[in-house]
Steps between C-alpha positions, in 0.01 A plus 500: 500500500213254567390291196159353490478169678271202441183510720523134582817292557470129524136527601582755778386861470794740469555746790375850457750788450441601862572145627813476288629830633439396862669165452796649328551744787484213741753295296737798482483557878555132586799482253656795666447365849647155401787636288373289217575540128207422270578358160236464226515334165392683185189273476363581840183703549543881461425575859772250610754654261414843642608406856813309406852637564613330176308374195663280239560149354567207719878497490531880520292492810706228657811709434326793669421263794875415532607864475231643736554561870137419564400194699256342464467483130135472386485355152177585308535242219478122473676242716802422294592876509495505869723187498750678275513786746558254785782334301674829437462641843487204743555718807178695448134412571302468178121502506234461239141620557354177376695177510265347243599744231671247275603491132380264227844528325699420815272203553547365156820313591573308821838410650446128419407587142811715456724222646345249258558737201864563610550117531397463140755755393814453713750782456244746381494850644174586677362846441185601693288816485518687828120442523555169674499361852806500728531122465511529120764767520709279741517242208588761239829617345382845372192706560373746240243779478298584195731791431832302512414150397666530157808661656535222754464223238758668284738506791442129562595408140808716520614364835392141469531443124271525201395136531373541853154360572270738676199418698281808499193546707233517616347758261466356143419838346809665648700195388359525143592869496858430593514215246366730216720792601816285493405277214574175686320239701499412875308261705199707614264403780132504413384752766320830485351784696123468465460875451770549232410177325146653465630784287480324167588586146133563425509780758788661325327464160181668636681781683724562190187552286353730753822697557704483172747776596568394861831377639500162668654413839504134541622292794697191380283280724186569284358233288505752210875581523636260228206578263579868520858427423379317190286798403811714515704250302226493231484878485136511622599696808765778500793378706557858634163489676536169670682471834555174685538629853493401861276704726798710592577548137139612438536774766824620337310516172221701661748750643640565145147512348382757739384814316443322166122440538531175319294182530675187622367144537627323802512116513536390862296488820266801517623625833793634303271768354505693820884560530528562125229765510663666803833506305343646181158653566454631149563160339200272430586149618267232355501141655542224248255298702293700759433165682868429570488544878686276747265385773798415723645853473156643581480296824711767666262767630523804730330323794740209467791722479389690805450180701836371388675814629299512822535131589826396332328217318586328175863416574705365203827343601707279262699232693866594487608176332268575204571876507875446481470295185222721350715807550766364253297516179356843589843638570626360167218666317561836678870483420424456130260794507 
């Protein structure tokens, strides 16, 4: 399936269907010659997802990297994701087609800022979203994803005591979601993903009015997440139709919704529309904010992927001293589930 694509991307004209097909053939041939495995995040351009060996969320892709026999690993995502792959499989070569593909959320906390925060709260347990740099992970006790953040925090209170102080970061909306779900407070860092923060309560209000019978799939990073929970608590939105989900959870939802022909509002980066529509072609997925597109994710293009495979450029290698410490919170998170 090929969904319509924007005619212009960041001021550059989109390639024609013929150019896309030719580039995809070249990418596949190069990957086969190099023995490479191509990983693509759910927010990548459709033509990138179509040539990937695996498509998924950041942690799921890193697990695929560790389990795969392919080498090199070409990570079509943003820089912290390639770092996580390097941490989990240090013996492999990890490449990214554009080293400048960063992340506003990962950049919202620096190692010095985290050390300073920890110094103000000695003895606190540090919990960081997996969407952080390797240096931040190396200073962290537990990592979390959007799908298991509540479960990990519950584990910490059970294992470390109900009075444990928790430093949660860097995403303030995910932190607020965890607090509201658990009914208790943590110390939450004031960081955000610029794309998810841009999906505001006003977007949900407008899309609710336009689609009164639609289900809602909402990523916990969104700026609208806590307000939707308040709508549910007030009875303004039917709780059965609201689903706070990671991108992987959204895909699971789509698989179960296939064949229903329903309408579903999706609140996350708009690149997610493509894999959702592939999973459930008869379901109408409506973006909560059509402008919610990550410019960093869209920096990965077919020509850059082709060049990366051909020339072996874009190496991402986490120094072993940092990788060894960063591996600990990731493994703790995986062990919890």
